[in-house]
C-alpha positions as CSV (number, residue, x, y, z in Angstrom):
1,M,0.0,0.0,0.0
2,V,1.3,3.5,-0.8
3,F,0.0,6.9,0.2
4,S,-0.9,7.9,-3.3
5,S,-3.5,5.1,-3.7
6,S,-7.3,5.0,-3.5
7,V,-7.2,2.3,-0.9
8,F,-5.0,4.4,1.4
9,L,-6.7,7.7,0.9
10,F,-10.3,6.6,1.0
11,A,-10.3,3.5,3.2
12,F,-7.2,2.9,5.3
13,L,-6.4,6.5,6.4
14,P,-10.0,7.5,7.3
15,L,-10.6,4.3,9.2
16,F,-7.3,4.6,11.1
17,L,-7.9,8.2,12.1
18,A,-11.4,7.4,13.3
19,V,-10.3,4.5,15.5
20,Y,-7.1,6.3,16.6
21,F,-9.0,9.4,17.9
22,I,-12.0,7.6,19.2
23,I,-9.9,5.7,21.7
24,P,-8.9,8.0,24.5
25,W,-6.1,6.0,26.2
26,R,-2.5,6.5,25.1
27,P,-1.5,2.8,25.5
28,A,-4.5,1.7,23.4
29,K,-3.6,4.3,20.7
30,N,-0.1,2.8,20.5
31,V,-1.5,-0.6,20.0
32,V,-3.9,0.6,17.3
33,L,-1.0,2.3,15.5
34,L,1.0,-0.9,15.6
35,L,-1.9,-3.0,14.3
36,F,-2.7,-0.6,11.5
37,S,1.0,-0.4,10.6
38,L,1.2,-4.2,10.3
39,L,-2.0,-4.2,8.2
40,F,-0.5,-1.4,6.0
41,Y,2.6,-3.5,5.4
42,A,0.8,-6.8,5.1
43,W,-1.4,-5.3,2.4
44,G,1.4,-5.6,-0.1
45,E,3.7,-8.0,1.8
46,P,1.5,-10.6,3.5
47,I,4.4,-13.0,4.1
48,Y,7.1,-10.5,4.9
49,V,5.1,-9.0,7.7
50,F,6.3,-12.0,9.8
51,L,9.9,-11.1,8.9
52,M,9.3,-7.6,10.3
53,I,7.7,-9.1,13.5
54,G,10.7,-11.4,13.9
55,S,13.1,-8.4,13.6
56,I,11.1,-6.5,16.2
57,I,11.3,-9.4,18.7
58,V,15.0,-10.0,18.2
59,N,15.8,-6.3,18.7
60,W,13.5,-6.1,21.7
61,L,15.2,-9.1,23.4
62,M,18.7,-8.0,22.6
63,A,18.1,-4.5,23.9
64,L,16.8,-5.9,27.1
65,V,19.9,-8.0,27.5
66,I,22.1,-5.0,26.9
67,D,20.3,-3.0,29.5
68,R,20.2,-5.8,32.1
69,F,24.0,-6.6,32.1
70,Q,26.7,-4.2,33.2
71,T,29.7,-6.2,32.0
72,K,31.0,-5.7,28.5
73,R,30.9,-9.3,27.2
74,P,27.2,-10.0,27.3
75,R,26.3,-6.5,26.2
76,L,28.6,-6.7,23.2
77,G,27.4,-10.2,22.4
78,A,23.8,-9.0,22.4
79,L,24.7,-6.1,20.2
80,I,26.6,-8.4,17.7
81,V,23.6,-10.8,17.6
82,A,21.2,-8.0,16.8
83,L,23.5,-6.4,14.2
84,V,24.1,-9.8,12.5
85,V,20.4,-10.5,12.3
86,N,19.5,-7.0,11.0
87,I,22.4,-6.8,8.5
88,G,21.9,-10.5,7.6
89,I,18.2,-10.0,6.8
90,L,19.0,-6.9,4.7
91,G,21.9,-8.7,2.9
92,L,19.9,-11.8,2.2
93,F,16.9,-10.2,0.7
94,K,18.5,-7.2,-1.0
95,Y,21.8,-8.4,-2.2
96,E,21.7,-12.2,-2.6
97,T,20.6,-12.1,-6.3
98,F,23.2,-9.4,-7.0
99,A,26.0,-11.4,-5.3
100,A,25.0,-14.7,-7.0
101,A,24.9,-13.1,-10.4
102,N,28.4,-11.6,-10.1
103,V,30.0,-14.5,-8.4
104,N,28.6,-16.9,-11.0
105,R,29.9,-14.6,-13.7
106,V,33.4,-15.1,-12.4
107,L,33.4,-18.6,-11.1
108,G,30.9,-20.2,-13.4
109,E,27.2,-20.6,-13.6
110,G,25.7,-22.6,-10.7
111,F,28.5,-21.8,-8.2
112,L,26.0,-19.9,-6.1
113,V,22.3,-20.7,-6.1
114,D,20.2,-17.6,-6.8
115,L,17.3,-17.8,-4.4
116,Q,15.4,-15.1,-6.3
117,L,13.9,-13.7,-3.2
118,A,11.4,-10.9,-3.6
119,L,12.6,-7.7,-2.0
120,P,10.4,-6.7,1.0
121,I,9.3,-3.1,0.5
122,G,10.9,-0.6,2.9
123,I,13.3,-3.2,4.3
124,S,16.2,-0.8,4.2
125,F,14.3,1.9,6.2
126,F,13.0,-0.3,9.0
127,T,16.3,-2.2,9.3
128,L,18.3,1.1,9.7
129,Q,15.8,2.2,12.4
130,A,16.3,-1.1,14.2
131,I,20.1,-0.7,14.0
132,S,20.0,2.8,15.3
133,Y,17.8,1.7,18.2
134,I,20.0,-1.2,19.3
135,V,23.2,0.8,18.9
136,D,21.8,3.7,20.9
137,V,20.8,1.3,23.7
138,Y,24.3,-0.1,23.8
139,R,25.8,3.4,23.9
140,G,23.5,4.4,26.7
141,K,21.8,7.1,24.8
142,V,18.3,5.6,25.2
143,Q,16.8,3.0,27.6
144,S,15.5,-0.2,26.2
145,Q,11.8,-0.3,25.5
146,G,10.3,-2.9,27.9
147,N,7.0,-3.2,26.0
148,V,7.5,-5.2,22.8
149,L,4.3,-3.7,21.3
150,Y,5.7,-0.2,21.7
151,L,9.0,-1.1,20.1
152,G,7.0,-2.7,17.3
153,M,5.0,0.5,16.9
154,Y,8.3,2.4,16.5
155,I,9.8,0.1,13.9
156,A,6.7,-0.6,11.9
157,M,5.0,2.8,12.1
158,F,3.4,3.1,8.7
159,P,3.9,6.9,7.9
160,Q,7.7,6.5,7.5
161,L,7.9,2.7,6.9
162,V,8.1,2.7,3.1
163,A,10.1,5.8,2.2
164,G,11.4,7.4,5.3
165,P,12.4,9.7,6.9
166,I,14.6,7.4,9.0
167,V,13.4,8.1,12.5
168,R,15.6,7.4,15.5
169,Y,14.1,6.0,18.7
170,S,15.6,8.9,20.7
171,Q,13.6,11.4,18.5
172,I,10.2,10.0,19.5
173,E,11.0,8.2,22.8
174,A,9.2,10.8,24.9
175,E,6.2,10.9,22.5
176,I,5.5,7.2,22.7
177,D,4.1,7.6,26.3
178,N,3.3,11.3,26.2
179,R,2.2,13.2,23.1
180,T,-0.3,15.8,22.6
181,V,-2.5,16.4,19.5
182,T,-3.9,19.8,19.1
183,L,-6.2,21.1,16.4
184,E,-3.4,23.4,15.2
185,K,-0.9,20.6,15.0
186,F,-3.3,18.3,13.3
187,A,-4.1,21.1,10.7
188,Q,-0.3,21.6,10.2
189,G,0.1,17.9,9.5
190,L,-2.9,17.8,7.2
191,R,-1.4,20.7,5.2
192,L,2.0,19.0,4.9
193,F,0.3,15.8,3.8
194,V,-1.6,17.6,1.0
195,I,1.5,19.4,-0.1
196,G,3.4,16.1,-0.3
197,L,0.6,14.4,-2.1
198,G,0.5,17.2,-4.7
199,K,4.3,17.0,-5.1
200,K,4.0,13.3,-5.7
201,V,0.8,13.0,-7.8
202,L,0.7,16.3,-9.7
203,L,4.4,17.0,-10.3
204,A,6.5,13.8,-9.9
205,N,4.0,11.5,-11.6
206,T,3.6,13.9,-14.5
207,V,7.3,14.4,-15.2
208,A,7.9,10.7,-14.6
209,I,6.1,10.0,-17.9
210,L,8.8,11.8,-19.8
211,A,11.6,10.4,-17.7
212,N,10.5,6.8,-18.0
213,S,9.8,7.2,-21.8
214,L,13.4,8.5,-22.5
215,L,15.4,6.5,-19.9
216,S,14.1,3.2,-21.4
217,Q,15.7,4.0,-24.8
218,P,19.3,3.8,-25.9
219,A,21.2,7.0,-26.0
220,E,22.0,6.8,-29.8
221,A,18.2,6.7,-30.5
222,I,17.4,10.0,-28.7
223,G,20.6,12.1,-28.9
224,F,21.4,15.1,-26.9
225,I,17.9,16.4,-26.4
226,G,16.5,13.1,-25.4
227,C,19.4,12.3,-23.0
228,F,19.4,15.7,-21.4
229,S,15.6,15.8,-21.1
230,G,15.5,12.3,-19.6
231,V,18.0,13.0,-16.9
232,L,16.5,16.5,-16.2
233,A,13.0,14.9,-15.9
234,Y,14.3,12.3,-13.6
235,T,16.1,15.0,-11.5
236,F,12.7,16.6,-10.8
237,Q,10.8,13.3,-10.5
238,I,13.0,11.9,-7.8
239,Y,13.0,15.1,-5.8
240,F,9.3,15.8,-5.8
241,D,8.5,12.1,-5.4
242,F,10.9,11.5,-2.5
243,S,10.4,14.9,-0.7
244,G,6.7,14.5,-1.3
245,Y,6.6,11.2,0.4
246,S,8.7,12.6,3.3
247,D,6.2,15.6,3.6
248,M,3.3,13.2,3.7
249,A,5.1,11.1,6.4
250,I,5.9,14.1,8.5
251,G,2.4,15.4,8.1
252,L,0.9,12.1,9.2
253,G,3.2,12.0,12.2
254,K,2.1,15.5,13.2
255,M,-1.6,14.4,12.9
256,M,-0.9,11.7,15.4
257,G,1.3,13.8,17.7
258,F,4.8,12.8,16.6
259,D,7.5,15.2,15.4
260,Y,9.5,13.4,12.7
261,P,12.8,14.9,11.6
262,R,12.9,16.9,8.4
263,N,14.3,15.0,5.5
264,F,14.7,17.5,2.6
265,N,15.7,21.1,2.8
266,Y,15.6,22.5,-0.8
267,P,18.8,20.6,-1.9
268,Y,18.7,21.9,-5.4
269,T,19.6,25.4,-4.1
270,S,22.9,24.3,-2.7
271,K,26.2,25.9,-3.6
272,S,28.4,22.8,-3.1
273,V,28.1,19.0,-3.0
274,T,28.8,19.2,0.7
275,E,25.8,21.5,1.2
276,F,23.7,19.3,-1.1
277,W,24.2,16.3,1.1
278,R,23.3,18.3,4.2
279,R,19.9,19.0,2.5
280,W,19.1,15.8,0.6
281,H,17.8,12.8,2.5
282,M,19.1,14.3,5.7
283,T,18.1,11.4,8.0
284,L,20.1,8.9,5.8
285,G,23.1,11.2,5.9
286,G,22.8,11.5,9.6
287,F,22.6,7.7,10.1
288,F,25.8,7.0,8.1
289,R,27.6,9.9,9.8
290,D,26.7,8.7,13.4
291,Y,26.8,5.0,12.9
292,V,29.5,4.4,10.3
293,Y,31.6,7.4,9.6
294,I,32.3,8.5,13.2
295,P,32.9,5.0,14.5
296,L,35.5,4.5,11.7
297,G,37.3,7.6,13.1
298,G,35.6,10.3,11.0
299,S,38.0,13.1,10.1
300,R,40.1,12.8,13.2
301,V,42.6,10.4,11.6
302,S,45.4,10.6,9.0
303,V,44.4,11.9,5.6
304,P,44.7,8.5,3.9
305,R,42.6,6.9,6.6
306,W,40.0,9.7,6.3
307,M,39.9,9.2,2.6
308,L,39.3,5.5,3.1
309,N,36.5,6.3,5.6
310,I,34.8,8.6,3.1
311,M,34.9,6.0,0.4
312,I,33.6,3.3,2.7
313,V,30.7,5.4,3.8
314,W,29.8,6.5,0.3
315,G,30.2,3.0,-1.1
316,L,27.7,1.8,1.5
317,T,25.4,4.8,0.8
318,G,25.4,3.9,-2.9
319,I,24.8,0.2,-2.5
320,W,22.1,0.9,0.1
321,H,20.0,2.5,-2.6
322,G,20.0,-0.6,-4.8
323,A,21.9,-3.9,-5.6
324,A,23.5,-2.8,-8.8
325,W,27.0,-1.5,-9.9
326,N,25.7,1.8,-11.0
327,F,24.5,2.6,-7.4
328,L,27.9,1.7,-6.1
329,L,29.5,3.9,-8.7
330,W,27.0,6.7,-7.8
331,G,28.1,6.5,-4.2
332,L,31.8,6.5,-5.0
333,Y,31.3,9.4,-7.4
334,Y,30.0,11.5,-4.5
335,G,32.7,10.3,-2.2
336,V,35.3,11.6,-4.6
337,L,33.5,14.9,-5.0
338,L,33.2,15.4,-1.3
339,M,36.9,14.6,-0.7
340,A,37.8,17.1,-3.5
341,E,35.7,19.8,-1.9
342,K,37.1,19.2,1.6
343,L,40.7,19.2,0.3
344,F,40.6,22.3,-1.9
345,L,37.5,23.0,-3.9
346,L,35.4,24.6,-1.1
347,K,38.2,27.2,-0.6
348,V,38.0,28.0,-4.3
349,L,34.2,28.2,-4.4
350,E,34.1,30.5,-1.4
351,K,36.2,33.0,-3.3
352,L,33.9,33.0,-6.4
353,P,30.5,34.5,-6.8
354,S,27.8,32.2,-5.4
355,A,26.5,31.6,-9.0
356,F,29.5,29.5,-9.7
357,G,28.8,27.4,-6.6
358,H,25.2,26.9,-7.7
359,L,26.4,25.9,-11.2
360,W,28.9,23.5,-9.9
361,C,26.3,21.8,-7.7
362,I,23.8,21.6,-10.5
363,I,26.3,20.0,-12.8
364,T,27.4,17.4,-10.2
365,F,23.9,16.3,-9.1
366,F,22.8,16.2,-12.8
367,F,25.5,13.7,-13.7
368,G,24.9,12.0,-10.3
369,W,21.3,11.3,-11.3
370,L,22.5,10.0,-14.7
371,L,24.5,7.4,-12.8
372,F,21.6,6.7,-10.5
373,A,18.8,6.4,-13.2
374,V,20.5,4.6,-16.0
375,S,21.1,0.9,-15.3
376,G,24.1,-0.9,-16.6
377,L,27.6,0.6,-16.7
378,H,27.7,0.4,-20.5
379,N,24.5,2.3,-20.8
380,V,25.7,4.9,-18.4
381,A,28.7,5.6,-20.6
382,D,26.5,5.8,-23.7
383,W,24.2,8.3,-22.0
384,A,27.1,10.4,-20.8
385,F,28.3,10.6,-24.4
386,G,24.8,11.4,-25.5
387,V,24.6,14.3,-23.0
388,F,27.7,15.7,-24.6
389,G,26.2,15.4,-28.1
390,A,27.9,12.3,-29.4
391,Y,24.7,11.2,-31.1
392,G,23.5,14.5,-32.5
393,F,20.6,16.5,-31.2
394,T,17.9,13.9,-31.6
395,G,19.7,10.7,-32.5
396,T,17.6,8.6,-34.8
397,S,14.3,10.2,-33.5
398,T,12.5,13.3,-34.4
399,L,11.8,16.2,-32.0
400,W,8.1,15.3,-32.1
401,E,8.8,11.7,-31.1
402,L,10.9,12.7,-28.1
403,Q,8.0,14.8,-26.7
404,S,10.4,16.9,-24.5
405,W,8.9,20.1,-25.9
406,S,5.5,19.3,-24.4
407,Y,6.9,19.6,-20.9
408,V,8.5,23.0,-21.3
409,S,5.5,24.8,-19.7
410,L,5.9,22.6,-16.6
411,L,9.5,23.5,-16.1
412,P,9.0,26.9,-14.4
413,I,6.6,25.2,-11.8
414,L,9.2,22.5,-11.2
415,I,12.0,25.0,-10.7
416,V,9.9,27.3,-8.4
417,G,8.8,24.2,-6.4
418,S,12.4,23.2,-5.8
419,T,13.3,26.6,-4.2
420,P,12.4,28.1,-0.8
421,I,10.3,30.9,-2.4
422,F,7.2,30.1,-0.4
423,P,9.0,29.9,3.0
424,W,10.7,33.2,2.1
425,I,7.3,34.8,1.3
426,R,5.9,33.4,4.5
427,K,8.7,34.9,6.6
428,R,8.3,38.3,4.9
429,F,4.6,38.3,5.7
430,Q,5.3,37.3,9.4
431,A,7.9,40.0,9.7
432,W,5.5,42.6,8.1
433,A,2.7,41.5,10.4
434,G,4.9,42.0,13.4
435,G,6.1,45.4,12.2
436,D,9.7,44.2,11.7
437,S,10.7,45.2,8.1
438,A,14.2,43.8,8.5
439,A,13.3,40.3,9.7
440,G,12.9,37.4,7.4
441,I,14.4,39.1,4.3
442,V,17.1,36.5,3.7
443,A,15.7,33.8,1.3
444,A,17.3,30.9,3.2
445,P,15.0,28.1,4.3
446,E,14.5,27.5,8.0
447,K,16.8,25.1,9.8
448,G,16.1,22.3,12.3
449,N,13.2,20.0,12.7
450,D,10.5,22.6,13.3
451,F,9.1,21.9,9.9
452,V,5.8,23.8,9.3
453,P,4.0,24.0,6.0
454,P,5.8,26.6,3.8
455,C,2.5,28.3,3.0
456,E,1.3,28.7,6.7
457,I,1.8,32.2,8.1
458,V,2.1,32.2,11.9
459,I,0.7,35.6,12.9
460,P,3.0,37.1,15.7
461,E,1.6,38.1,19.0
462,G,0.9,41.9,19.1
463,A,0.6,42.1,15.3
464,Q,-1.3,45.2,14.1
465,P,-5.0,44.2,13.7
466,A,-5.2,45.2,10.0
467,R,-2.0,43.4,9.1
468,A,-3.1,40.3,11.1
469,R,-6.4,40.2,9.2
470,I,-4.5,40.3,5.9
471,C,-2.3,37.5,7.0
472,A,-5.4,35.5,8.1
473,A,-6.9,36.1,4.7
474,V,-3.8,34.8,3.0
475,N,-3.9,31.7,5.2
476,V,-7.5,31.1,4.1
477,A,-6.5,31.5,0.5
478,S,-3.6,29.1,1.0
479,D,-6.0,26.5,2.5
480,V,-8.4,26.9,-0.5
481,A,-5.4,26.3,-2.8
482,L,-4.4,23.2,-0.8
483,F,-8.0,21.9,-1.0
484,A,-7.8,22.3,-4.8
485,I,-4.5,20.4,-4.8
486,L,-6.1,17.6,-2.8
487,V,-9.1,17.4,-5.2
488,M,-6.9,17.4,-8.3
489,S,-4.6,14.7,-6.7
490,C,-7.5,12.5,-5.8
491,M,-9.0,12.9,-9.3
492,S,-5.7,11.8,-10.8
493,I,-5.5,8.8,-8.5
494,V,-9.1,7.7,-9.0
495,S,-8.9,8.1,-12.8
496,G,-5.9,5.7,-12.9
497,G,-3.3,8.3,-13.8
498,Y,0.3,7.2,-14.1
499,N,1.5,6.5,-10.5
500,P,4.9,4.8,-10.3
501,F,6.4,3.6,-7.1
502,I,10.2,4.2,-7.2
503,Y,11.1,2.7,-3.8
504,F,10.9,-1.0,-4.6
505,Q,14.7,-1.1,-4.8
506,F,15.0,0.3,-1.3
């Protein structure tokens, strides 16, 4: 089941919210959330729901062992058992086929049996959450959860189960037993959900038609225009799809009283690759930083060892996204770029006008998405040649056949939607309502996890009545626009519009 489906929007979500809010007791709400989360997962993965339950039980038991013993040996032993189970499950289901294919290519067919296991949806997300929990218990950052149902609720929680964000137990530990849902917070969550749904259905799904049409063709058949348009379309598709899902997840969390961490912070406005990865899939970057990079020694080691640490982290980041060589190459590509920036490029970029930094970042993530989207190393090379014009402007196709021209009118909307223009306008309105003409002028997006809808104007206390009324009217107009987005999104879903799910590989 996915958020952008009729079953979820018109059956699952209304039923869940009705049951969740009818029940007044917090423990019962937690159990309801667990049961509905298991139902959500079992809808598409009826067998693998038992795999998730097994993971929950193992991590629950090992965390209790870690908390019970004070000596190092049993604590470390329980940690190792949990890590072996978590990583083993992920490795078996996600990488067994990839490993068998490559080993058999070298050592001969039949050397390793390919079990051809179907990939459980969202396995990478809930496995990383389980790992972060058990490691944090071992480090003493959180106490083990004594109630297996509550731990199950955390690991299986349906809003962030399929596509993130990766929520650490420490971030919602207090809210498991004590969370408050207000009408204002519920409304914020609903607005975020609608914004995310619009990103996914109206923008990502639309541009995905062009991306999938072109990416499925050989580079020599579509030439420069086709290759460039295909990667550009995918660049916008993956951003609006992924950030849209994150917005929906964060919005659903707020509706239930949870504050999930922000996952995207307008990454396409970055001025360096380093900044890009502080804004893109922030929870994944935080996981690899805290649970892989720092334990390896981080940057507090010799330069050669630091470079090795970077390549290990980014190799793992690449292969986490999918069991294919192009994902590994994609990760190593960013590892090299980040090392180059750390060693000398950032100093150069800081001395140049910011436009050069933006251009540098755009070029790097454009070719990064080419590596990510085009399967097969040979095809990646062909597409790179195609982007540089090796096969002419249109290859063996005509401009009409490529259909790139028909998406030109959508491009301004995609560009504006990738920038923090709406948060900037909101800040200006808030500053104006409060009588502070100097505040909120900088067009930088807000930082931290206090993620509110970019269209919601919070009227400051003591605001001038006339200005407060204008801001209230703008809020009403924004809600009307959001309602229109909701209606159009639902119409697209009900009519059977193109609705790809790009997280199967995760």
